[in-house]
C-alpha positions as CSV (number, residue, x, y, z in Angstrom):
1,X,45.2,-74.6,281.5
2,X,46.2,-77.1,284.2
3,X,48.2,-75.7,287.1
4,X,50.6,-78.5,287.8
5,X,51.7,-76.9,291.1
6,X,48.1,-77.1,292.4
7,X,48.2,-79.4,295.5
8,X,45.2,-81.4,294.2
9,X,47.0,-82.0,290.9
10,X,50.1,-83.2,292.8
11,X,48.1,-85.5,294.9
12,X,46.5,-87.0,291.8
13,X,49.9,-87.3,290.2
14,X,51.3,-89.1,293.3
15,X,48.3,-91.6,293.1
16,X,49.2,-92.3,289.5
17,X,52.8,-92.8,290.4
18,X,51.9,-95.4,293.0
19,X,49.6,-97.3,290.7
20,X,52.0,-97.2,287.7
21,X,55.0,-98.2,289.9
22,X,53.1,-101.2,291.4
23,X,52.2,-102.4,287.9
24,X,55.8,-102.3,286.9
25,X,56.8,-104.0,290.1
26,X,54.6,-106.9,289.1
27,X,56.0,-107.0,285.6
28,X,59.6,-107.1,286.8
29,X,59.0,-109.7,289.5
30,X,57.2,-111.9,286.9
31,X,60.1,-111.5,284.5
32,X,62.7,-112.1,287.2
33,X,61.3,-115.3,288.6
34,X,60.2,-116.8,285.3
35,X,63.7,-116.6,283.9
36,X,65.7,-117.9,286.8
37,X,66.1,-121.2,284.8
38,X,68.7,-119.4,282.6
39,X,71.1,-118.9,285.6
40,X,70.2,-122.4,286.8
41,X,71.1,-124.0,283.5
42,X,74.5,-122.3,283.6
43,X,75.1,-123.5,287.2
44,X,74.2,-127.0,286.1
45,X,76.4,-126.8,283.1
46,X,73.7,-127.1,280.5
47,X,74.9,-123.9,278.9
48,X,78.5,-122.8,278.4
49,X,79.9,-120.4,281.1
50,X,80.8,-116.9,280.0
51,X,82.3,-114.4,282.3
52,X,79.6,-111.8,281.3
53,X,77.0,-113.8,283.2
54,X,78.2,-111.9,286.3
55,X,77.2,-108.6,284.7
56,X,73.9,-110.1,283.6
57,X,73.2,-111.4,287.1
58,X,74.3,-108.2,288.8
59,X,71.9,-106.2,286.5
60,X,69.0,-108.4,287.6
61,X,69.8,-108.5,291.3
62,X,70.4,-104.8,291.5
63,X,67.1,-104.1,289.8
64,X,65.4,-106.6,292.2
65,X,66.8,-104.7,295.2
66,X,65.7,-101.4,293.7
67,X,62.2,-102.7,293.2
68,X,62.0,-104.1,296.8
69,X,63.2,-100.7,298.2
70,X,60.7,-98.8,296.0
71,X,57.9,-101.0,297.3
72,X,58.9,-100.2,300.9
73,X,59.1,-96.5,300.1
74,X,55.7,-96.4,298.5
75,X,53.9,-98.5,301.1
76,X,55.4,-97.4,304.4
77,X,53.1,-95.4,306.6
78,X,55.4,-94.6,309.6
79,X,58.2,-92.1,309.6
80,X,61.5,-93.5,308.3
81,X,64.9,-92.2,307.3
82,X,63.9,-91.3,303.7
83,X,67.3,-90.0,302.8
84,X,69.0,-93.3,303.6
85,X,66.3,-95.4,301.9
86,X,66.3,-93.2,298.7
87,X,70.1,-93.3,298.5
88,X,70.2,-97.1,298.6
89,X,67.4,-97.3,296.1
90,X,69.3,-95.0,293.7
91,X,72.5,-97.0,294.2
92,X,70.8,-100.3,293.2
93,X,68.8,-98.6,290.4
94,X,71.9,-97.0,288.9
95,X,73.9,-100.1,289.3
96,X,71.2,-101.9,287.2
97,X,71.2,-99.1,284.6
98,X,75.0,-99.1,284.4
99,X,75.3,-102.8,284.1
100,X,72.5,-102.9,281.5
101,X,74.3,-100.3,279.4
102,X,77.5,-102.4,279.9
103,X,75.8,-105.4,278.4
104,X,74.8,-103.3,275.4
105,X,78.3,-101.9,275.1
106,X,79.9,-105.4,275.2
107,X,77.5,-106.4,272.4
108,X,78.7,-103.4,270.3
109,X,82.3,-104.3,270.9
110,X,81.7,-107.9,269.9
111,X,79.9,-107.0,266.7
112,X,82.8,-104.7,265.7
113,X,85.2,-107.6,266.5
114,X,86.9,-105.6,269.3
115,X,87.9,-102.8,267.0
116,X,90.1,-100.5,269.2
117,X,88.5,-97.3,268.1
118,X,85.0,-98.6,268.8
119,X,86.2,-100.1,272.1
120,X,87.6,-96.8,273.3
121,X,84.6,-94.8,272.1
122,X,82.0,-97.1,273.6
123,X,84.0,-97.4,276.9
124,X,84.3,-93.6,277.1
125,X,80.6,-93.1,276.5
126,X,79.8,-95.7,279.2
127,X,82.2,-94.2,281.8
128,X,80.7,-90.7,281.3
129,X,77.3,-92.1,281.9
130,X,78.5,-93.8,285.1
131,X,80.0,-90.5,286.3
132,X,76.6,-88.8,285.8
133,X,74.9,-91.6,287.7
134,X,77.3,-91.3,290.7
135,X,76.7,-87.5,290.7
136,X,73.0,-88.1,290.9
137,X,73.3,-90.3,293.9
138,X,75.4,-87.7,295.7
139,X,73.0,-84.8,295.0
140,X,69.6,-86.5,295.7
141,X,67.6,-85.4,298.7
142,X,64.5,-87.0,300.2
143,X,62.4,-86.0,303.2
144,X,59.4,-87.5,305.1
145,X,56.0,-85.9,304.4
146,X,53.2,-86.9,306.8
147,X,50.7,-86.9,303.8
148,X,52.8,-88.4,301.0
149,X,55.5,-90.4,302.8
150,X,59.0,-90.1,301.3
151,X,59.2,-87.2,298.8
152,X,62.1,-86.1,296.7
153,X,62.9,-82.4,297.4
154,X,65.1,-82.0,294.3
155,X,63.8,-84.6,291.9
156,X,64.8,-82.4,288.9
157,X,68.5,-83.1,289.7
158,X,68.0,-86.5,288.0
159,X,67.6,-84.7,284.7
160,X,71.3,-84.8,283.8
161,X,71.5,-88.5,284.7
162,X,68.7,-89.5,282.3
163,X,69.9,-87.2,279.6
164,X,73.3,-88.9,279.8
165,X,71.8,-92.4,279.9
166,X,69.5,-91.7,277.0
167,X,72.5,-90.3,275.0
168,X,74.6,-93.3,275.9
169,X,72.0,-95.9,274.9
170,X,71.2,-94.0,271.7
171,X,74.9,-93.9,270.7
172,X,75.2,-97.6,271.5
173,X,72.1,-98.3,269.4
174,X,73.5,-96.4,266.4
175,X,76.9,-98.2,266.8
176,X,75.4,-101.6,266.9
177,X,73.1,-100.8,263.9
178,X,76.1,-99.5,261.9
179,X,78.2,-102.6,262.8
180,X,75.5,-105.0,261.8
181,X,74.8,-103.2,258.5
182,X,78.5,-103.3,257.8
183,X,78.7,-107.0,258.5
184,X,75.6,-107.6,256.4
185,X,77.0,-105.9,253.4
186,X,80.2,-107.9,253.7
187,X,78.2,-111.1,254.0
188,X,76.2,-110.8,250.9
189,X,73.9,-107.8,250.6
190,X,70.7,-106.9,252.3
191,X,68.8,-110.2,252.0
192,X,66.3,-110.7,254.9
193,X,67.8,-107.6,256.6
194,X,64.8,-107.2,259.0
195,X,65.1,-110.9,260.2
196,X,68.9,-110.5,260.6
197,X,68.6,-107.4,262.7
198,X,65.9,-109.0,264.8
199,X,68.0,-112.1,265.5
200,X,71.0,-109.9,266.5
201,X,68.9,-108.2,269.2
202,X,68.7,-104.7,267.7
203,X,65.1,-104.4,268.9
204,X,66.3,-104.5,272.5
205,X,68.8,-101.7,271.9
206,X,66.0,-99.6,270.5
207,X,63.6,-100.4,273.3
208,X,66.2,-99.5,275.9
209,X,66.7,-96.1,274.3
210,X,63.0,-95.4,273.8
211,X,62.2,-96.2,277.4
212,X,64.4,-93.4,278.6
213,X,62.6,-90.7,276.5
214,X,59.5,-90.2,278.8
215,X,61.4,-89.6,282.1
216,X,63.9,-87.4,280.3
217,X,61.2,-85.2,278.8
218,X,59.2,-84.8,282.0
219,X,62.4,-84.1,284.0
220,X,63.3,-81.3,281.5
221,X,59.7,-79.9,281.7
222,X,59.8,-80.1,285.5
223,X,56.1,-79.8,285.9
224,X,56.0,-81.0,289.5
225,X,57.5,-83.7,291.7
226,X,55.0,-86.4,290.8
227,X,55.5,-86.0,287.0
228,X,59.3,-85.8,287.5
229,X,59.4,-89.3,289.1
230,X,56.5,-90.9,287.4
231,X,58.5,-92.7,284.7
232,X,61.8,-93.2,286.5
233,X,61.1,-96.7,287.8
234,X,59.3,-97.9,284.5
235,X,62.4,-96.8,282.6
236,X,64.7,-98.7,284.9
237,X,62.6,-101.9,284.6
238,X,62.3,-101.7,280.8
239,X,66.0,-101.0,280.3
240,X,66.9,-103.9,282.6
241,X,64.4,-106.3,280.9
242,X,65.6,-105.2,277.4
243,X,69.3,-105.7,278.2
244,X,68.9,-109.0,279.9
245,X,66.5,-110.4,277.3
246,X,69.0,-109.4,274.6
247,X,71.7,-111.3,276.5
248,X,69.6,-114.4,276.9
249,X,68.3,-114.5,273.3
250,X,71.8,-114.1,271.9
251,X,73.4,-116.7,274.1
252,X,70.6,-119.1,273.2
253,X,70.9,-118.3,269.5
254,X,74.7,-118.7,269.7
255,X,74.4,-122.1,271.4
256,X,72.0,-123.3,268.7
257,X,74.1,-122.0,265.8
258,X,77.4,-123.4,266.9
259,X,79.7,-123.1,264.0
260,X,77.0,-122.5,261.5
261,X,75.6,-126.1,261.6
262,X,71.9,-126.3,262.5
263,X,71.0,-127.4,266.0
264,X,70.0,-130.8,264.8
265,X,73.7,-131.6,264.3
266,X,73.2,-132.9,260.8
267,X,75.8,-131.8,258.2
268,X,74.5,-131.2,254.7
269,X,76.5,-132.0,251.6
270,X,78.3,-129.5,249.4
271,X,76.8,-128.3,246.2
272,X,79.2,-127.2,243.4
273,X,81.9,-126.4,245.9
274,X,79.6,-124.3,248.1
275,X,78.9,-125.3,251.7
276,X,75.6,-124.4,253.1
277,X,72.4,-125.5,254.6
278,X,71.1,-127.5,251.6
279,X,69.0,-130.3,253.1
280,X,69.1,-133.8,251.5
281,X,65.5,-133.3,250.3
282,X,66.5,-130.4,248.2
283,X,69.4,-132.4,246.8
284,X,67.1,-135.2,245.9
285,X,64.7,-132.9,244.2
286,X,67.5,-131.3,242.2
287,X,69.0,-134.6,241.1
288,X,65.6,-136.1,240.3
289,X,64.6,-133.0,238.2
290,X,67.9,-133.0,236.3
291,X,67.5,-136.7,235.3
292,X,63.9,-136.1,234.3
293,X,64.9,-133.2,232.1
294,X,67.7,-135.1,230.4
295,X,65.2,-137.8,229.5
296,X,62.3,-135.6,228.4
297,X,63.0,-132.1,227.1
298,X,65.1,-129.0,227.6
299,X,62.1,-126.8,227.9
300,X,61.8,-127.0,231.7
301,X,63.7,-124.9,234.1
302,X,66.6,-126.9,235.7
303,X,66.4,-126.7,239.4
304,X,69.9,-127.9,239.7
305,X,71.2,-124.8,238.0
306,X,69.5,-122.7,240.7
307,X,71.0,-124.6,243.6
308,X,74.3,-122.6,243.7
309,X,72.3,-119.4,244.1
310,X,70.2,-120.9,246.9
311,X,73.3,-122.4,248.5
312,X,75.0,-119.0,248.5
313,X,72.0,-117.3,250.0
314,X,71.6,-119.8,252.8
315,X,75.3,-120.4,253.3
316,X,76.1,-116.7,253.6
317,X,73.1,-116.3,256.0
318,X,74.4,-119.1,258.3
319,X,78.0,-118.0,258.0
320,X,77.4,-114.4,258.8
321,X,75.2,-115.2,261.8
322,X,77.9,-117.7,263.0
323,X,80.7,-115.1,262.6
324,X,78.7,-112.6,264.6
325,X,77.6,-115.1,267.3
326,X,81.1,-116.6,267.9
327,X,82.1,-113.3,269.6
328,X,78.9,-113.0,271.6
329,X,79.8,-111.5,275.1
330,X,83.1,-113.4,275.2
331,X,84.9,-110.1,275.7
C-alpha cells in the first residue's frame, strides 16, 4: 500500500501539481485572451449593455490575477513572503469563485422570473458560501520551504470552503433544472427537451458542480499536502470558464432570439390563427398540396391539415425560449 506521507511520494505529488497547474494556466490564458472580443463588442455598442457584465468581467479578471500569482508561487526560486502571496492568491481565487456562483445564481433567479422564495433561497445559499470562503482566507497559512518553495502548512482547512462551494453550485444546478423543466411543461410538453436544456446553459451548471468534486474528495481524504492542493486551481479555472461561457452563450442567444423572431429579421405569416416560425416555403408547399388534392383525389394526406400542429410545435419552442431569454441577467 502506498504511504502518502513518504517524502518521495510528496515530491512526486508536488511535481504533478506543478505540471497540472501549468497546463491549466495555459487553458485559462487561452480562454481569456480569445474571448476578449465579447467585452470589446459591448464597449463598442455592438451588444446591448447589461449591468451583469461587471460581475462577468470581475470573475475573469480575478481569475486572471489568481493565475498570475499562482505562476509566481510555483516558479519562484528565492525566498519570498509566502503568507502574503498566498493570501492575495486566495482573495482573487475566491472572488472569482464567488462571482462565478453569483452569475449562476442570477440565472436561476431569471429563470424563476424573480420569484421571491427562490430569490431568498438562492441568495442565502450564495451568502453562506461567501462566508465560508472568507473564513478560508483568514485561516490559511503558508511558509517558505527551501526544497519546495511556498508550501501550505494547513491545506486541509480549505475542505469546508470546497464543500460549501460544491453544495452551493449543486443546489443552484438543481434549482435551474427544476425551473427549466417547469417552464418546459408550461410551454408545451417535453419536445426536444435535451436541445432546450442545452440552449439554456444547463451543461455549464453541471460542469461547475462536477469540477468541484475532485478537490473536495481529496481534501476530505487528506492524504498529503500535494494531493490536497492538486485540483484546487483546476477547479477554479473550470468553474470560471463554465460560468463565463454560460453568460456569453445566453447573451448571444438572447440577442439572436429577440422577441421570438429569427435573427434574419423576417416575419413569417400566421397559419390558422397561430403565429410561429412557418417559413414561406412551407406555406407554399402546403397550399400547393391542398390545390393538388382538390383537383385529383382525397386519398393523399393533406399537408395543410398538419400545419397547425407544426406551427404549435415551432411557435411554442420559439415563444418559450424567448420568454426565458428576455429575463437573461437583467436582474
